[in-house]
C-alpha positions in Angstrom: 0.0 0.0 0.0 1.2 3.5 -0.8 2.4 5.2 2.4 1.0 8.6 1.3 -2.4 7.1 0.7 -2.3 5.5 4.1 -1.5 8.9 5.7 -4.4 10.5 3.9 -6.8 7.8 5.1 -5.7 8.0 8.7 -8.3 10.6 9.7 -11.9 9.4 9.7 -14.3 11.4 7.6 -17.8 11.1 9.0 -20.8 11.9 6.8 -22.0 15.5 6.8 -25.4 16.2 8.4 -26.5 19.5 6.8 -26.2 19.8 3.0 -25.5 23.3 1.7 -26.1 23.7 -2.1 -23.2 25.0 -4.2 -23.3 28.0 -6.5 -20.9 28.8 -9.3 -20.5 32.3 -10.6 -19.1 32.3 -14.2 -17.5 34.9 -16.4 -14.7 36.0 -14.0 -16.9 36.2 -10.9 -16.0 34.6 -7.6 -16.4 30.9 -7.2 -19.0 30.4 -4.5 -19.6 27.1 -3.0 -21.8 26.1 -0.1 -19.9 23.4 1.8 -21.4 20.5 3.8 -20.2 20.7 7.4 -19.0 17.5 9.0 -20.4 16.9 12.4 -17.9 15.0 14.5 -16.0 15.9 17.7 -12.6 17.1 16.7 -13.8 19.2 13.8 -15.2 22.7 13.4 -18.9 22.3 13.8 -22.4 23.7 13.1 -22.5 27.1 11.4 -25.8 28.7 10.6 -27.0 31.8 8.9 -30.3 33.6 8.4 -31.0 36.1 5.7 -33.9 38.5 5.9 -34.6 42.2 5.8 -32.7 44.0 8.5 -32.0 47.6 9.6 -28.4 49.0 9.8 -27.3 49.4 13.4 -24.2 50.5 15.1 -21.7 47.6 15.3 -21.4 46.2 18.8 -19.9 43.2 20.6 -21.4 41.7 23.6 -20.6 38.9 26.0 -22.9 36.0 26.8 -22.7 37.1 30.5 -24.1 38.3 32.8 -27.1 37.1 30.7 -27.0 33.3 30.8 -25.9 31.5 27.6 -28.7 30.8 25.1 -28.4 27.1 25.8 -29.4 27.5 29.5 -32.1 30.1 29.1 -35.8 29.3 29.2 -36.6 28.9 25.5 -40.4 29.2 25.7 -40.4 32.6 24.0 -37.3 32.1 21.9 -37.0 28.7 20.3 -39.7 27.7 17.8 -40.4 24.1 16.8 -39.1 24.6 13.2 -37.7 27.5 11.3 -39.3 28.5 8.0 -37.2 28.4 4.9 -39.2 31.4 3.7 -40.6 34.2 5.7 -44.4 34.8 5.6 -45.7 37.3 3.1 -45.3 40.9 4.2 -44.2 44.2 2.8 -40.5 43.2 3.5 -40.9 39.8 1.8 -43.9 40.3 -0.5 -43.6 37.2 -2.7 -43.0 33.5 -2.3 -41.9 30.9 -4.9 -42.9 27.3 -4.7 -39.9 25.3 -6.0 -42.0 22.2 -6.6 -45.0 23.8 -8.4 -43.1 26.9 -9.7 -46.0 29.0 -8.4 -45.4 32.6 -7.3 -47.6 34.1 -4.5 -47.8 37.8 -3.8 -48.7 39.8 -0.7 -52.0 41.7 -1.2 -51.5 44.9 -3.2 -48.2 43.6 -4.7 -47.5 42.5 -8.3 -44.6 41.4 -10.4 -42.4 44.2 -11.7 -39.7 42.1 -13.6 -37.9 38.8 -13.5 -34.8 37.0 -14.7 -35.6 33.5 -15.6 -33.2 30.5 -15.6 -32.0 31.0 -19.2 -31.0 34.6 -18.5 -29.5 33.7 -15.2 -27.3 31.1 -16.9 -26.1 33.8 -19.3 -25.4 36.3 -16.5 -24.1 34.1 -13.8 -23.4 30.6 -15.1 -25.2 27.3 -15.2 -27.8 26.6 -12.5 -26.8 29.5 -10.2 -30.4 30.2 -9.2 -34.0 29.3 -10.0 -35.4 32.8 -10.2 -34.7 36.5 -9.6 -37.8 38.5 -9.4 -38.9 42.1 -8.6 -42.3 43.0 -7.0 -43.9 46.4 -6.4 -46.9 47.9 -4.6 -46.6 51.1 -6.6 -44.6 52.9 -4.0 -41.9 50.4 -3.1 -40.0 47.7 -5.0 -38.4 44.6 -3.5 -35.9 42.3 -5.3 -35.9 38.6 -4.5 -33.5 35.8 -5.2 -34.8 32.2 -5.1 -31.6 30.1 -5.4 -33.1 27.0 -3.9 -35.6 26.1 -1.1 -33.1 27.1 1.7 -31.3 30.0 0.0 -33.6 32.9 -0.6 -32.9 36.6 -0.1 -34.9 39.9 -0.4 -33.7 43.5 -0.7 -35.4 46.9 -0.8 -34.5 48.2 -4.3 -34.1 51.7 -2.9 -31.2 50.4 -0.8 -29.3 48.8 -3.7 -27.6 52.0 -4.9 -29.8 52.4 -7.9 -29.2 48.9 -9.3 -31.8 47.3 -11.6 -32.7 43.7 -11.1 -30.0 42.3 -13.4 -27.3 44.4 -11.8 -28.5 43.4 -8.3 -28.5 39.7 -9.3 -24.9 40.0 -10.5 -24.0 41.9 -7.3 -25.6 39.3 -5.0 -23.6 36.6 -6.8 -20.3 38.4 -6.6 -20.7 39.4 -3.0 -21.2 36.3 -1.0 -21.2 36.7 2.8 -18.4 34.1 3.2 -18.1 34.1 7.0 -14.8 33.0 8.5 -13.9 32.4 12.1 -11.1 30.9 14.4 -11.7 29.8 17.9 -11.2 32.7 20.3 -11.4 35.3 17.5 -14.0 37.4 15.8 -16.3 36.5 12.8 -15.2 38.0 9.5 -17.4 38.4 6.4 -16.9 39.0 2.7 -16.6 42.2 0.7 -19.5 44.6 1.1 -20.8 43.0 4.3 -20.5 44.6 7.8 -20.7 42.8 11.1 -23.2 44.9 13.2 -23.3 42.7 16.3 -21.2 39.9 17.7 -22.1 37.6 20.6 -19.4 35.8 22.5 -20.0 32.0 23.2 -23.9 32.1 23.0 -24.0 28.3 23.4 -22.2 28.4 26.8 -19.4 26.0 25.8 -16.3 25.5 27.9 -12.8 25.5 26.5 -11.4 23.9 24.4 -14.8 24.3 22.7 -16.1 27.7 21.9 -19.0 29.3 19.9 -19.5 32.7 18.3 -22.5 34.4 16.7 -22.8 37.5 14.6 -25.3 39.7 12.7 -24.0 40.9 9.3 -25.7 43.4 7.0 -25.4 44.4 3.4 -27.8 46.7 1.5 -30.7 45.7 3.7 -30.0 42.0 3.8 -29.3 40.7 7.3 -27.4 37.5 8.0 -27.3 35.6 11.3 -24.2 33.5 11.7 -23.4 30.9 14.3 -20.0 29.1 14.5 -18.8 26.4 17.0 -15.3 24.9 17.1 -12.8 22.8 19.0 -9.5 24.5 19.4 -7.0 21.6 19.6 -8.7 19.1 17.3 -9.9 21.6 14.7 -6.8 23.7 14.7 -8.7 26.7 16.0 -10.9 27.3 12.9 -13.9 26.3 10.9 -16.0 27.3 7.9 -19.3 26.5 6.2 -22.8 27.5 7.0 -26.4 26.7 6.6 -29.2 29.2 5.7 -32.7 29.8 7.0 -34.9 32.9 6.8 -36.3 35.0 9.6 -40.0 35.7 9.8 -41.2 39.0 11.2 -40.6 39.3 14.9 -37.9 36.6 15.1 -34.5 37.3 16.7 -31.0 35.9 16.4 -31.4 34.7 20.0 -34.4 32.6 19.0 -32.6 31.2 16.0 -29.5 30.3 18.1 -31.8 28.5 20.6 -33.4 26.6 17.7 -30.0 25.6 16.3 -28.8 24.5 19.7 -31.7 22.0 19.9 -30.7 20.7 16.5 -27.1 20.4 17.5 -28.0 18.5 20.7 -30.2 16.1 18.7 -27.4 15.4 16.2 -25.0 14.7 19.1 -27.4 12.4 20.8 -27.8 10.4 17.6 -24.0 10.2 17.0 -21.8 7.4 18.4 -19.1 10.1 19.2 -16.2 11.6 17.4 -12.5 11.4 17.5 -9.3 12.5 15.8 -6.7 10.0 14.7 -3.3 10.0 13.1 -0.4 7.6 12.3 2.1 7.3 15.1 5.4 5.7 16.0 4.8 5.9 19.7 4.5 2.1 20.3 5.4 -1.1 18.4 4.8 -4.8 18.8 7.0 -6.7 21.2 6.4 -10.4 21.7 3.2 -11.7 20.3 0.4 -9.0 20.5 2.1 -7.1 23.3 2.7 -3.4 22.6 5.9 -1.7 24.0 7.0 1.9 23.9 9.0 2.8 20.7 9.8 6.4 21.7 11.1 8.2 24.8 8.5 9.7 27.2 5.8 7.1 26.2 4.2 5.1 29.0 1.8 2.3 28.5 -0.9 2.3 31.2 -3.0 -0.7 30.0 -3.5 -2.7 26.9 -5.6 -5.4 25.3 -4.8 -7.9 22.5 -7.0 -8.3 19.4 -9.5 -5.6 20.2 -13.0 -5.9 18.6 -13.1 -3.1 16.1 -15.1 -4.8 13.4 -14.5 -7.3 10.6 -12.6 -4.7 8.4 -10.1 -4.3 11.2 -9.7 -8.0 11.9 -9.6 -9.2 8.3 -6.1 -10.3 7.3 -4.5 -9.1 10.5 -1.7 -11.3 11.9 -1.8 -9.5 15.2 -3.4 -6.4 16.7 -3.6 -4.6 20.0 -4.8 -1.4 21.7 -3.4 0.5 24.6 -4.1 3.5 26.8 -0.8 5.4 26.7 0.7 8.8 27.6 2.9 10.7 25.3 4.9 13.4 27.1 2.3 13.2 29.9 -0.8 13.5 27.6 -3.1 10.5 27.5 -4.2 8.9 24.2 -5.2 5.5 22.9 -3.0 3.6 20.5 -4.4 1.1 18.1 -1.9 -1.2 16.2 -2.4 -3.8 13.5 0.0 -5.9 11.5 -1.2 -6.9 8.1 0.7 -8.1 5.0 4.0 -7.6 6.8 3.2 -3.9 7.5 2.5 -2.5 11.0 0.4 0.6 11.3 -0.1 2.4 14.6 -2.7 5.0 15.2 -3.1 7.3 18.1 -6.7 8.2 18.9 -8.0 11.2 20.9 -11.7 11.7 21.7 -12.6 15.4 21.9 -13.9 16.8 25.1 -17.6 17.3 25.4 -18.7 20.9 24.7 -19.8 21.6 28.2 -17.8 20.8 31.3 -20.7 19.2 33.1 -21.0 16.6 30.3 -17.3 15.6 30.5 -16.2 12.4 32.1 -13.1 10.2 32.1 -13.2 7.6 29.2 -11.8 4.1 29.7 -9.9 2.2 27.0 -13.1 0.3 26.4 -15.1 3.5 25.9 -12.7 4.8 23.3 -12.6 1.5 21.4 -16.4 1.4 21.4 -16.5 4.9 19.8 -14.0 3.9 17.1 -15.8 0.7 16.4 -19.2 2.5 16.1 -17.8 4.8 13.5 -15.8 2.2 11.5 -18.7 -0.2 11.3 -21.5 2.3 10.7 -23.6 0.7 7.9 -25.5 3.9 7.1 -22.3 5.9 6.2 -20.4 2.9 4.8 -18.0 2.9 7.7 -14.9 4.9 8.4 -11.6 5.0 6.6 -9.2 4.5 9.5 -8.3 0.9 8.7 -7.2 0.3 5.1 
């Protein structure tokens, strides 16, 4: 087996949970892609955004305290059972588009004032960028709408687009994606033309090494709600990617964060757990299936021969073992397998729970159970840790 290929396969890649559609802007415009965000401990996790009509406010930054974190507040008045992918009809969002029936519905007193259909969109922006750009008016006010797909829709007051017509606005929307970026412990940054008007430190009440950050960003009347979470050591302090929903009248970023927190907790409850893994030379086989230190400052605390990690792990192995070890005082689990004359050793580290009250000491058996659950998951096709 090629060693480089083995290295690349050493980190498990669990299936993403929230698809985000991709968009390609042609003719020299930016490449814009919505990325799926892998949900597994040890990776940057769960970013969400909401686009609606928002007022420009003075930028501010606030701490989650002394107000309790969103995750621990009473959610009766904040979290709703489900978030709409389109806001209800109003003078801020006076039209809706049914992606299945292609039917357009207008707020009373509003009518169509122009559109860009898919053929023209392809000419302006590239293949399949969006389903429909449409303008609506009530005789006094005009609103532009972009219906990219059922979960990516935006509205803008035409008077706040610096005199752009619908085609110019469409090109501008495509060329100025919000593109949020964030590193654990830092501030959320956004793309050209967008301004962060409010930032909330750790709204989910996580404890280090986990952290969360939320922000409101605005551009020409479009307001975006952004939520990041990340794990400093396992994710390298950063993360990217986000999902989109749209705020109905009267909803707040606090309500949306509470809603997303419920979704995150449900995803975690359904997950066997996550871990990071990498090839190592910390231990090696001694006699039989016994592991012995192969480097200085490595201590073996306990070990087990022939661990049950599924058929893929056991198939063709001449010997295998797992051990709880310390490397320079830091505890990890080592998994070793000899197959076809090649010995591979992986060190595995399970990420801390996001909140300190949920954290507990994991035994060797606990860690092996998490690895086995991921590697033998039939729904995802299993992990890629063991070639």
